[in-house]
C-alpha positions as CSV (number, residue, x, y, z in Angstrom):
1,X,130.0,102.7,36.2
2,X,129.8,101.1,39.5
3,X,129.8,97.2,40.2
4,X,126.4,97.4,41.3
5,X,125.6,99.4,38.0
6,X,126.9,97.0,36.0
7,X,125.2,93.9,37.8
8,X,121.7,95.9,37.1
9,X,122.7,96.0,33.8
10,X,123.7,92.4,33.4
11,X,120.3,91.3,35.1
12,X,118.2,93.2,33.1
13,X,120.0,91.8,29.7
14,X,119.0,88.6,31.2
15,X,115.8,89.3,31.9
16,X,115.2,90.8,28.1
17,X,116.9,87.3,27.2
18,X,114.5,85.1,29.3
19,X,111.4,87.3,27.7
20,X,112.8,86.4,23.8
21,X,113.3,82.6,24.7
22,X,109.5,82.6,26.0
23,X,108.1,84.5,22.7
24,X,110.9,82.3,20.5
25,X,109.7,78.5,22.3
26,X,105.6,79.8,22.5
27,X,105.6,80.9,18.5
28,X,107.5,77.5,17.8
29,X,104.4,75.6,20.1
30,X,101.8,77.3,17.9
31,X,103.5,76.9,14.5
32,X,103.9,73.3,15.2
33,X,100.5,72.8,15.8
34,X,98.2,69.6,17.2
35,X,99.5,68.9,20.6
36,X,101.9,71.1,20.6
37,X,99.9,73.9,20.2
38,X,98.1,73.4,24.1
39,X,101.8,73.9,25.5
40,X,103.3,77.2,26.2
41,X,105.8,79.0,28.5
42,X,104.4,80.0,32.1
43,X,106.3,81.9,34.7
44,X,103.8,80.6,37.5
45,X,102.4,76.6,38.2
46,X,99.2,75.7,40.1
47,X,100.1,72.8,42.1
48,X,96.5,72.8,44.0
49,X,94.6,69.7,45.8
50,X,91.8,71.2,45.8
51,X,90.5,74.7,43.7
52,X,86.9,75.1,43.7
53,X,85.1,75.2,40.2
54,X,81.9,77.2,39.6
55,X,79.5,77.2,37.0
56,X,78.0,74.6,34.8
57,X,81.2,75.3,32.9
58,X,83.3,73.9,35.4
59,X,85.3,77.1,35.2
60,X,88.0,77.1,38.2
61,X,87.9,80.1,40.6
62,X,90.8,81.4,42.6
63,X,89.6,79.9,46.1
64,X,90.1,76.2,47.4
65,X,91.4,74.4,50.4
66,X,94.8,73.6,49.1
67,X,96.3,75.9,46.9
68,X,100.0,76.4,46.1
69,X,101.5,78.6,43.1
70,X,105.0,77.3,42.2
71,X,107.5,79.4,40.3
72,X,110.9,78.6,39.1
73,X,113.8,81.5,39.8
74,X,117.6,82.0,39.5
75,X,119.7,82.9,42.7
76,X,120.4,86.5,41.5
77,X,116.4,86.7,41.7
78,X,115.7,86.2,37.4
79,X,112.1,84.8,37.2
80,X,112.4,81.8,35.3
81,X,109.7,79.5,33.3
82,X,108.9,76.2,32.1
83,X,106.9,74.8,29.2
84,X,104.2,73.4,30.2
85,X,100.0,72.8,29.8
86,X,97.9,75.7,31.1
87,X,97.0,75.5,34.5
88,X,93.4,76.3,33.7
89,X,93.1,73.1,31.5
90,X,95.9,70.5,32.3
91,X,97.2,67.5,30.8
92,X,98.0,65.3,33.7
93,X,99.0,61.6,33.8
94,X,97.6,59.6,37.0
95,X,99.8,56.6,38.6
96,X,100.3,55.2,41.9
97,X,102.7,55.9,44.2
98,X,104.6,52.6,43.5
99,X,105.0,53.8,40.1
100,X,106.9,56.9,41.1
101,X,110.9,56.3,41.8
102,X,112.7,58.0,43.4
103,X,116.9,58.4,44.7
104,X,117.0,58.6,48.2
105,X,119.2,57.6,51.2
106,X,119.6,58.5,55.1
107,X,121.0,62.0,55.3
108,X,124.3,61.5,57.3
109,X,124.6,57.9,56.6
110,X,127.6,56.6,54.9
111,X,125.2,54.6,52.5
112,X,124.8,55.3,49.1
113,X,121.3,56.5,47.7
114,X,118.9,53.8,45.8
115,X,116.3,53.6,44.0
116,X,112.9,53.4,45.8
117,X,109.6,54.1,45.0
118,X,107.7,57.0,46.5
119,X,105.2,54.5,48.0
120,X,107.8,53.2,50.0
121,X,109.7,56.5,50.8
122,X,106.0,57.9,52.3
123,X,105.5,54.7,54.3
124,X,109.3,54.9,56.3
125,X,109.1,58.6,55.7
126,X,110.1,59.1,59.5
127,X,113.8,57.1,58.7
128,X,114.1,59.3,55.4
129,X,113.2,62.6,57.1
130,X,114.5,61.9,60.7
131,X,117.2,64.3,59.6
132,X,114.5,67.4,59.2
133,X,112.8,66.5,62.5
134,X,110.3,63.6,61.8
135,X,109.7,61.2,64.8
136,X,111.5,57.7,62.8
137,X,108.3,55.7,63.0
138,X,105.8,58.0,61.1
139,X,104.4,56.0,58.6
140,X,102.5,58.9,55.5
141,X,101.8,55.8,53.7
142,X,97.5,55.3,52.5
143,X,96.1,52.4,50.6
144,X,93.7,54.6,49.4
145,X,95.5,57.9,48.7
146,X,98.5,56.4,47.3
147,X,96.5,54.4,44.5
148,X,96.4,57.9,42.9
149,X,99.1,60.2,42.1
150,X,98.8,63.1,39.9
151,X,102.1,63.9,37.2
152,X,102.3,66.9,34.9
153,X,105.0,66.7,32.2
154,X,106.9,69.9,31.7
155,X,110.4,71.0,31.0
156,X,112.5,74.6,31.4
157,X,115.3,76.2,29.2
158,X,117.8,77.5,31.3
159,X,120.1,81.2,30.2
160,X,123.3,79.5,30.9
161,X,126.3,81.5,29.8
162,X,128.7,80.7,26.5
163,X,131.4,79.5,28.6
164,X,132.5,75.7,28.6
165,X,131.7,75.5,32.0
166,X,129.1,77.7,32.5
167,X,126.3,77.2,34.9
168,X,123.0,78.6,36.6
169,X,122.3,78.3,40.2
170,X,118.3,78.3,40.5
171,X,115.9,76.6,42.8
172,X,112.1,75.9,43.4
173,X,109.9,78.7,45.0
174,X,106.2,77.6,46.4
175,X,103.6,80.1,48.2
176,X,100.9,78.1,49.7
177,X,97.8,80.0,50.4
178,X,96.1,77.8,53.6
179,X,100.0,78.1,55.3
180,X,99.2,81.3,57.4
181,X,101.7,79.9,60.1
182,X,105.3,78.2,60.1
183,X,103.8,76.1,62.8
184,X,100.9,74.9,61.1
185,X,102.1,73.8,57.6
186,X,99.7,72.6,55.0
187,X,101.6,70.1,53.3
188,X,105.3,68.4,53.4
189,X,107.4,69.1,50.7
190,X,109.9,66.5,48.6
191,X,112.4,67.9,46.3
192,X,113.7,65.0,44.6
193,X,116.6,64.7,42.2
194,X,119.2,62.4,41.2
195,X,121.6,63.0,44.4
196,X,118.5,62.3,46.5
197,X,115.5,64.0,48.3
198,X,115.0,66.7,50.6
199,X,112.3,67.2,53.0
200,X,110.5,70.0,54.5
201,X,107.1,72.0,54.9
202,X,105.2,74.7,53.8
203,X,105.6,78.5,55.7
204,X,104.4,81.6,55.5
205,X,104.8,83.0,52.4
206,X,107.0,81.5,49.5
207,X,109.5,79.1,50.4
208,X,112.5,78.2,48.5
209,X,113.3,74.7,48.2
210,X,116.6,73.6,48.6
211,X,118.8,70.2,48.8
212,X,119.8,69.0,51.6
213,X,123.1,67.6,53.0
214,X,124.0,66.4,56.3
215,X,127.3,66.6,57.8
216,X,127.4,62.4,60.0
217,X,129.6,64.1,62.7
218,X,128.0,67.4,63.5
219,X,124.5,66.3,62.2
220,X,124.3,70.1,60.9
221,X,121.9,70.7,57.7
222,X,123.3,72.5,54.7
223,X,120.7,73.8,52.5
224,X,121.9,74.0,48.4
225,X,120.8,75.9,45.3
226,X,120.7,73.4,42.3
227,X,122.6,74.1,39.9
228,X,122.5,74.1,36.0
229,X,126.0,73.8,33.7
230,X,126.2,74.2,30.4
231,X,127.2,70.4,28.6
232,X,127.6,68.6,25.3
233,X,124.4,66.7,25.9
234,X,121.4,67.3,23.4
235,X,117.8,67.6,24.1
236,X,115.8,64.4,24.3
237,X,119.5,62.5,23.3
238,X,120.7,59.8,25.7
239,X,122.4,61.3,28.6
240,X,125.3,59.2,29.2
241,X,128.3,60.8,31.4
242,X,131.7,60.2,30.3
243,X,134.5,59.1,32.0
244,X,136.0,62.3,31.9
245,X,132.7,64.1,33.0
246,X,132.4,62.2,36.0
247,X,136.4,63.0,36.9
248,X,135.2,66.2,36.6
249,X,132.1,66.4,38.7
250,X,134.0,64.4,41.5
251,X,136.7,67.2,42.0
252,X,134.0,69.9,42.0
253,X,132.0,67.6,45.0
254,X,128.8,67.3,42.1
255,X,128.9,63.3,41.6
């Protein structure tokens, strides 16, 4: 059996595992009932600034001025999922940009990343996004628009191996239907993690959102997949890192 055949067989096995996980989670939510019954696993999420509704019932269409499909995908190409409310009947929260907290820093700087509100990040977006080609003086804040930010709560379960330090590399993919040319993007995209904010634009077709790191000497931008690693922390439990876990992360360059 060739290496390629073994890899294909493993991929199919992973696909079956993801499908079984989705079916089990959906069944558990439906069985629990109540508010839980409104949640299920989705392989695509609608992230729309504008989608037209037709008819007296307010039904959604496939048309709009700013429609984006978002996916979660493993580096191997394995499609993943998120557990969330229905695309056509979403449960959303609304807050101001001052109520959304990020961890951000100036890429290529020796200073450590620190908490900052989305409002302040947008106001100083030119400084934070200078490494990506934004003019340092760019201010993307808006007194009117920043009063309402839409928040969706969702989670996922990733097929990480059974080994002590098994991991899975993955990322988010987005496709904006109104961006047909890389030179004319519809949206600016922020990938926000505990290690900082990566900034990029929409492009034609599917776009992968990677974490960014800038070499302070060459100013070269490196793109990195997100990585989930098996740990002893429980879902919904306290995420307190032990000294040994921190040391292990430092040794691997993941702290």
